[in-house]
C-alpha positions as CSV (number, residue, x, y, z in Angstrom):
1,M,0.0,0.1,-0.1
2,P,1.5,3.5,-0.8
3,K,2.2,5.8,1.9
4,I,-0.4,8.4,2.1
5,G,0.0,11.5,4.4
6,K,-2.6,12.3,7.1
7,L,-5.8,14.5,6.0
8,V,-6.4,17.7,7.8
9,E,-9.7,19.7,7.8
10,F,-9.4,23.0,6.4
11,R,-11.4,26.1,5.6
12,P,-10.6,27.0,1.9
13,T,-9.3,30.6,1.5
14,Q,-10.2,32.8,-1.5
15,V,-6.9,31.7,-3.3
16,D,-8.1,27.9,-2.8
17,I,-11.7,28.9,-4.2
18,D,-10.1,30.9,-7.2
19,R,-8.0,28.0,-8.1
20,Y,-10.7,25.3,-7.6
21,P,-14.4,26.7,-7.5
22,H,-16.1,24.0,-6.1
23,F,-14.4,24.9,-2.7
24,A,-17.0,27.5,-2.4
25,T,-19.9,25.3,-2.1
26,A,-18.2,22.6,-0.1
27,E,-19.5,21.7,3.5
28,K,-16.3,20.4,4.8
29,C,-12.7,20.1,3.0
30,W,-9.7,18.3,3.9
31,K,-6.1,18.1,2.3
32,N,-2.6,16.9,2.9
33,E,0.6,17.8,0.9
34,D,-0.8,15.7,-2.3
35,I,-4.8,15.5,-2.0
36,E,-7.7,17.7,-1.5
37,V,-11.3,16.4,-0.5
38,L,-14.5,18.0,-0.5
39,L,-17.7,16.7,1.1
40,N,-21.3,17.7,0.3
41,H,-24.9,16.1,1.3
42,I,-27.0,15.9,-1.9
43,G,-30.5,14.6,-0.7
44,N,-29.9,11.4,1.1
45,F,-26.5,10.7,-0.5
46,T,-22.9,12.0,1.0
47,H,-20.8,13.0,-1.9
48,L,-17.0,13.2,-1.7
49,K,-14.9,14.8,-4.5
50,I,-11.2,13.8,-4.5
51,H,-8.3,15.1,-6.4
52,M,-4.7,15.6,-6.3
53,R,-3.3,19.1,-5.6
54,D,-1.2,19.1,-8.7
55,D,-4.2,17.8,-11.0
56,S,-2.3,14.6,-11.8
57,K,-4.5,11.4,-12.1
58,I,-5.2,9.2,-9.1
59,F,-3.9,5.9,-9.8
60,G,-4.7,3.1,-7.1
61,F,-7.6,1.9,-5.3
62,Y,-5.7,2.2,-1.9
63,L,-5.5,6.0,-2.2
64,L,-9.1,6.1,-2.6
65,Q,-9.6,3.7,0.3
66,H,-7.6,5.7,2.5
67,V,-9.5,8.7,1.9
68,K,-12.8,7.0,2.3
69,D,-11.6,5.6,5.7
70,A,-10.1,9.0,6.8
71,V,-13.1,11.0,6.0
72,L,-16.1,8.6,6.2
73,G,-14.5,5.9,8.6
74,Q,-13.4,2.4,8.0
75,N,-16.9,0.9,8.6
76,V,-18.7,3.0,5.9
77,A,-19.1,1.5,2.4
78,A,-18.9,3.9,-0.6
79,I,-19.3,3.4,-4.3
80,Q,-17.5,5.1,-7.2
81,I,-20.2,5.7,-10.3
82,F,-19.2,5.7,-13.8
83,P,-22.0,7.7,-15.5
84,R,-23.7,7.3,-18.7
85,S,-21.6,8.7,-21.8
86,D,-24.2,11.7,-22.3
87,D,-23.8,12.6,-18.4
88,L,-19.9,12.6,-18.5
89,V,-18.1,15.8,-17.4
90,D,-14.4,15.4,-17.6
91,G,-13.1,18.8,-16.8
92,S,-10.7,17.7,-14.2
93,N,-9.0,14.6,-12.6
94,T,-11.6,14.7,-9.9
95,Y,-12.8,11.2,-8.4
96,H,-16.4,10.9,-7.0
97,L,-17.4,8.7,-4.0
98,W,-20.8,8.3,-2.8
99,T,-22.5,6.7,0.1
100,W,-26.0,7.0,1.7
101,D,-27.5,5.7,5.4
102,Q,-28.8,2.1,3.8
103,I,-25.8,1.4,1.6
104,Q,-24.8,-1.9,3.4
105,E,-28.3,-3.2,3.2
106,Q,-28.7,-2.6,-0.4
107,L,-25.3,-3.6,-1.7
108,P,-24.6,-7.3,-2.3
109,N,-22.7,-9.3,0.2
110,L,-19.3,-9.3,-0.7
111,H,-18.3,-12.3,1.4
112,E,-20.9,-14.2,-0.9
113,M,-18.9,-13.7,-4.0
114,R,-16.9,-16.6,-5.5
115,R,-13.6,-15.1,-4.3
116,Y,-14.4,-15.1,-0.7
117,S,-16.1,-18.7,-0.7
């Protein structure tokens, strides 16, 4: 697993907002030397926007897992959605994780998958 620094909650400055306008509407923000994370609630959903501070691509499951665990908790499941082509907006290397209160009851039991049995 790659070494990933601790995320620290912060309030965006105007410089942050000018660089990345989504900071203006974020409910909470975290960052470290490499990553910025924004949290919003949309209806019953919790939405995380995750991007590298240098706008590079995120490679690797473990980085997203670390962010999810640090912000939402280790016992929370989250999903990444790949939208329909018509809904795709590709303006930055931003990755999105979603969760909601009943996610565990609505997802399949991963331990029943062939790999685990």
